[in-house]
C-alpha positions as CSV (number, residue, x, y, z in Angstrom):
1,R,-34.2,46.6,12.3
2,L,-33.1,44.6,9.4
3,F,-31.7,41.1,10.2
4,I,-29.2,40.0,7.6
5,A,-27.9,36.4,7.6
6,R,-24.1,36.4,6.7
7,R,-22.5,33.0,6.6
8,K,-19.1,34.3,7.7
9,D,-20.1,37.0,10.1
10,G,-23.3,35.7,11.6
11,L,-26.7,37.4,11.9
12,T,-26.1,41.2,11.5
13,V,-28.7,43.6,12.9
14,F,-28.9,46.8,10.8
15,D,-30.9,50.0,11.8
16,V,-32.6,51.0,8.6
17,D,-33.5,54.5,9.9
18,Q,-30.1,55.4,11.2
19,K,-28.4,53.4,8.4
20,K,-25.9,51.7,10.6
21,V,-25.1,48.3,12.1
22,M,-26.3,47.8,15.6
23,S,-24.9,44.5,16.6
24,T,-24.4,40.8,15.6
25,V,-26.4,38.1,17.3
26,A,-24.1,35.8,19.2
27,N,-23.7,32.1,18.3
28,T,-24.9,32.6,14.7
29,D,-21.8,31.8,12.7
30,G,-22.8,30.2,9.4
31,A,-26.1,32.2,9.4
32,N,-28.2,31.2,6.4
33,G,-31.8,32.1,6.8
34,P,-33.5,34.3,9.5
35,L,-37.1,34.4,10.8
36,L,-38.7,36.9,13.1
37,L,-41.8,36.5,15.2
38,P,-42.4,39.7,17.2
39,A,-45.7,38.4,18.6
40,I,-43.8,35.9,20.8
41,D,-40.5,37.9,21.1
42,R,-38.6,35.3,19.2
43,G,-36.0,35.3,16.4
44,Y,-34.4,32.4,14.7
45,V,-31.7,31.7,12.2
46,V,-30.8,28.4,10.5
47,N,-27.1,27.8,10.1
48,T,-25.0,26.0,7.5
49,D,-23.8,23.4,10.0
50,G,-27.4,22.2,10.3
51,S,-28.3,24.0,13.6
52,I,-30.9,26.6,14.5
53,T,-30.2,29.5,16.8
54,V,-33.1,30.8,18.9
55,F,-33.0,34.2,20.5
56,E,-35.1,36.9,22.1
57,L,-36.1,39.4,19.5
58,K,-36.1,42.5,21.7
59,S,-32.9,41.9,23.7
60,L,-31.1,39.7,21.1
61,K,-30.2,37.3,23.9
62,V,-29.5,33.8,22.6
63,L,-31.6,31.1,24.2
64,N,-30.4,28.0,22.4
65,R,-28.6,26.6,19.4
66,V,-30.0,23.2,18.5
67,K,-28.4,20.8,15.9
68,L,-31.1,19.5,13.5
69,A,-29.4,18.2,10.4
70,E,-26.3,16.2,11.1
71,D,-25.0,16.7,7.5
72,G,-25.6,20.5,7.6
73,G,-27.1,22.5,4.8
74,L,-30.1,24.1,6.5
75,N,-31.3,26.9,4.1
76,T,-34.6,28.3,5.3
77,V,-37.0,28.4,8.2
78,S,-40.7,29.3,8.2
79,Y,-43.5,29.5,10.8
80,D,-46.8,27.7,10.6
81,P,-49.4,29.6,12.8
82,S,-51.9,26.7,12.8
83,T,-49.5,24.4,14.6
84,K,-47.2,27.0,16.2
85,R,-44.2,25.1,14.8
86,L,-41.2,26.1,12.7
87,I,-40.3,24.2,9.5
88,A,-36.6,24.1,8.7
89,V,-35.6,22.8,5.3
90,V,-32.3,21.4,4.1
91,G,-31.4,23.3,0.9
92,S,-28.8,21.0,-0.7
93,R,-29.2,19.3,-4.1
94,A,-29.2,15.8,-2.7
95,A,-31.6,13.1,-4.0
96,E,-33.9,13.8,-1.0
97,S,-35.0,16.8,0.9
98,A,-35.2,16.8,4.7
99,W,-37.7,18.9,6.7
100,F,-37.5,19.4,10.5
101,A,-40.6,20.4,12.6
102,V,-39.4,22.5,15.5
103,D,-41.1,23.9,18.6
104,A,-41.2,27.7,18.1
105,M,-40.6,28.7,21.7
106,T,-37.6,26.4,22.5
107,G,-36.2,25.2,19.1
108,K,-36.7,21.6,20.2
109,L,-37.0,19.1,17.4
110,I,-40.4,17.5,17.1
111,S,-40.1,15.4,13.9
112,K,-38.1,14.9,10.7
113,T,-39.7,14.2,7.4
114,V,-37.9,13.2,4.2
115,F,-39.3,14.0,0.7
116,P,-38.1,12.3,-2.5
117,F,-37.2,15.5,-4.3
118,K,-33.8,16.9,-5.3
119,K,-34.3,20.3,-3.7
120,M,-37.2,22.0,-1.9
121,D,-37.6,25.6,-1.0
122,E,-39.4,27.5,1.8
123,P,-43.0,26.4,2.2
124,A,-45.9,28.9,2.4
125,P,-48.5,28.3,5.2
126,D,-52.2,29.1,4.6
127,G,-52.9,29.5,8.3
128,K,-55.6,26.9,8.1
129,G,-53.6,23.7,8.5
130,G,-52.0,23.6,5.0
131,L,-48.5,24.2,3.6
132,F,-47.7,24.9,0.0
133,A,-44.2,23.5,-0.8
134,P,-42.2,24.0,-4.0
135,A,-40.1,21.1,-5.4
136,R,-37.7,23.2,-7.4
137,Y,-36.4,20.8,-10.1
138,D,-39.5,18.6,-10.3
139,K,-41.8,21.5,-11.5
140,L,-44.2,20.7,-8.7
141,L,-46.1,22.5,-6.0
142,L,-47.2,20.2,-3.1
143,K,-50.0,20.9,-0.6
144,L,-49.1,19.3,2.8
145,D,-50.9,18.9,6.1
146,S,-49.0,21.2,8.3
147,K,-49.2,18.9,11.3
148,T,-48.3,15.6,9.8
149,L,-46.5,16.9,6.6
150,K,-48.3,14.3,4.6
151,E,-49.2,15.3,1.0
152,T,-52.8,16.2,0.4
153,G,-52.4,17.4,-3.2
154,R,-50.0,18.4,-5.9
155,W,-49.9,20.5,-9.0
156,E,-47.6,20.6,-12.0
157,I,-46.2,24.1,-12.5
158,G,-45.4,25.3,-16.0
159,C,-42.0,26.7,-15.4
160,E,-38.4,25.4,-15.1
161,Q,-37.6,25.9,-11.5
162,V,-40.3,26.7,-8.9
163,V,-38.3,28.7,-6.3
164,A,-40.5,31.2,-4.3
165,V,-44.1,30.7,-3.2
166,E,-46.4,33.0,-1.1
167,Y,-50.0,32.4,0.0
168,Q,-52.2,35.5,-0.2
169,K,-55.0,35.1,2.3
170,E,-57.3,37.9,1.2
171,T,-57.5,36.6,-2.4
172,N,-56.8,32.9,-1.8
173,R,-54.1,33.1,-4.4
174,L,-50.6,31.5,-4.6
175,L,-47.9,33.9,-5.8
176,I,-45.0,32.0,-7.4
177,G,-41.6,33.0,-8.7
178,C,-39.7,30.7,-11.2
179,R,-36.1,30.6,-12.3
180,G,-34.7,29.3,-15.6
181,D,-34.1,30.5,-19.1
182,K,-37.6,31.9,-19.2
183,P,-38.2,33.1,-15.6
184,V,-41.8,34.0,-14.8
185,F,-44.2,35.1,-12.0
186,L,-47.3,33.0,-11.7
187,A,-50.6,33.4,-9.9
188,L,-52.6,30.3,-9.0
189,D,-56.0,29.7,-7.4
190,A,-55.0,28.1,-4.1
191,T,-58.1,25.8,-4.1
192,T,-58.0,24.4,-7.6
193,G,-54.4,25.1,-8.7
194,K,-55.7,26.9,-11.8
195,Q,-53.2,29.3,-13.3
196,I,-54.5,32.9,-13.3
197,A,-51.6,34.9,-14.6
198,S,-48.1,34.5,-16.1
199,I,-45.7,37.5,-16.3
200,P,-42.0,37.5,-17.3
201,I,-39.5,38.5,-14.6
202,G,-35.8,39.0,-14.3
203,K,-33.4,36.0,-14.1
204,G,-32.3,34.4,-10.9
205,I,-35.2,35.3,-8.6
206,D,-34.4,34.9,-4.9
207,G,-36.7,37.1,-3.0
208,M,-40.4,38.0,-3.5
209,V,-42.5,40.4,-1.4
210,H,-46.1,41.7,-1.4
211,D,-46.6,45.4,-0.9
212,A,-50.2,45.2,0.5
213,Q,-50.6,49.0,0.7
214,R,-49.8,49.5,-3.0
215,H,-51.1,46.2,-4.2
216,R,-47.8,45.3,-5.8
217,I,-45.6,42.2,-6.0
218,V,-41.8,42.6,-6.3
219,T,-39.2,40.0,-7.2
220,S,-35.5,40.5,-6.6
221,N,-33.5,38.9,-9.5
222,G,-29.8,38.3,-8.8
223,G,-29.1,36.9,-12.3
224,D,-29.6,40.1,-14.2
225,S,-29.5,42.6,-11.2
226,S,-33.1,43.8,-11.2
227,L,-36.3,44.2,-9.4
228,T,-39.5,43.2,-11.3
229,V,-42.5,45.2,-10.1
230,I,-46.0,43.8,-10.8
231,Q,-49.3,45.5,-10.1
232,Q,-52.1,43.4,-8.7
233,D,-55.4,45.0,-9.6
234,G,-57.5,42.2,-8.2
235,P,-57.4,38.4,-7.5
236,D,-57.3,37.7,-11.2
237,S,-55.7,40.8,-12.6
238,Y,-51.9,41.3,-12.8
239,R,-49.8,43.6,-15.0
240,L,-46.1,44.4,-15.3
241,L,-45.1,47.9,-14.2
242,G,-41.5,47.6,-15.1
243,N,-38.0,46.4,-14.0
244,V,-35.6,48.4,-11.8
245,Q,-31.9,48.0,-12.2
246,T,-30.0,47.1,-9.0
247,R,-26.4,45.8,-8.6
248,P,-24.7,42.5,-9.4
249,Q,-25.6,39.7,-7.1
250,A,-28.3,41.7,-5.3
251,R,-30.9,39.1,-4.7
252,T,-31.8,38.8,-1.0
253,M,-34.7,41.2,-0.2
254,Q,-37.0,42.4,2.5
255,I,-39.8,45.0,2.7
256,D,-40.4,47.7,5.3
257,E,-44.1,47.4,5.8
258,R,-44.3,50.9,7.4
259,N,-43.5,52.7,4.1
260,G,-43.0,50.1,1.4
261,K,-39.2,50.6,1.1
262,L,-37.3,47.6,-0.1
263,Y,-33.9,46.5,1.2
264,V,-31.6,44.4,-1.0
265,V,-28.1,43.4,-0.1
266,T,-24.9,42.7,-2.1
267,A,-21.1,43.0,-2.0
268,D,-18.3,43.4,-4.5
269,A,-17.0,40.1,-5.8
270,T,-14.2,38.5,-7.8
271,F,-14.8,35.2,-9.5
272,P,-11.6,33.3,-10.1
273,A,-11.1,31.0,-13.1
274,P,-12.1,27.3,-12.6
275,G,-9.5,25.0,-11.1
276,P,-7.6,22.2,-12.9
277,D,-10.6,19.9,-12.3
278,G,-12.9,22.3,-14.1
279,K,-14.9,23.1,-11.0
280,A,-15.8,26.7,-10.2
281,A,-13.7,28.3,-7.5
282,A,-15.2,30.1,-4.5
283,P,-15.7,33.9,-5.2
284,Y,-13.7,36.4,-3.3
285,F,-15.5,39.3,-1.5
286,P,-13.3,42.3,-0.7
287,P,-13.5,43.6,2.9
288,D,-15.9,46.4,3.7
289,S,-17.8,46.0,0.4
290,F,-21.0,44.6,1.9
291,T,-23.8,47.0,1.0
292,V,-27.5,47.5,1.9
293,L,-29.4,49.0,-1.1
294,T,-32.7,50.9,-0.3
295,Y,-35.5,51.4,-2.9
296,K,-38.4,53.8,-2.3
297,P,-41.8,53.0,-4.0
298,M,-43.2,55.5,-6.5
C-alpha cells in the first residue's frame, strides 16, 4: 500500500499491485506528510491546520487528531527509534522553525522547541540518540540530541538550499540533497562532517531514497521533471548513472523495498497569470488528473 498525502482529499491509500485506490483515511483533510510504523501498527499524517492524525495501520481506524501548531503549517513528521518519539516540523518560511516532540502511540504532545532558522526540513535520526537536521536557507546541518533537541554540533554545507538528509547506518554516511541554481547530492562522514562526494542532480529535489539491494541513491526533482540515479560503490565511492525523465511537478517519491520500484505522483496543472498585486495565483488542477507513476529499476 502506498499512502499519498493530498491536501484537499486527505490521506489516500493506493494498492500498488492492483493499481487502484483502496480508501481514504478518515479525518485527514489537509494531509501534508505521512509516516508509517508497521512495527507498532501505527500511521500518522501531519495536516496543514497544524494537527497530527494518528491511526491504526492495518485497519486504518483513526485513533486521534491532535492540534500541535496553532498557526498551522506542519510539513513533515519523522520517528526517532532511540526515544520512541515523533518529531513534527512546521515547514513555513517564518523567522523561526517550531519542532514538536510527540508520543508515538498516542500523538500526545511532549514538548515544543523553537529554532532560530527560517525553514527547517525533516531530520534524520541515527538511532543512537542523535538527529541530523537541515536548516535550508542557512546552509547548515545541525546535530541534535534526540531527547532534549539541544544542539551538539553543526556543519556548514557547501550548497544553496539543504533540503533532504538521510543517515546511512551501515556506512556512517549522511546523504544530502540540495536545491538551488546548482543542485547537488552530497555525501558526508557523519562523525566528522567531512565531505566525501558531490554529484550534480536535477533541479527542485523533493524526495530521496536509498535502494539498499542495488546500492543506489535516487532523487526526485520536480523542477526539471527527472530522477537522478547515483551508484554507491562503497562508503566513499559514488558515481552518476544518469537522469530519467518523468513528468512536470513529479517530485514526491517512495520506494517499494520488495522490488526497488519507485512511485512518483503528479497531476495536470494550469498556472494562471499573477494578480494585480504581482503575486502568483494558486494553480488549478483539473479533476481526475492525479497520477501515480511507476519506475522499474534496471
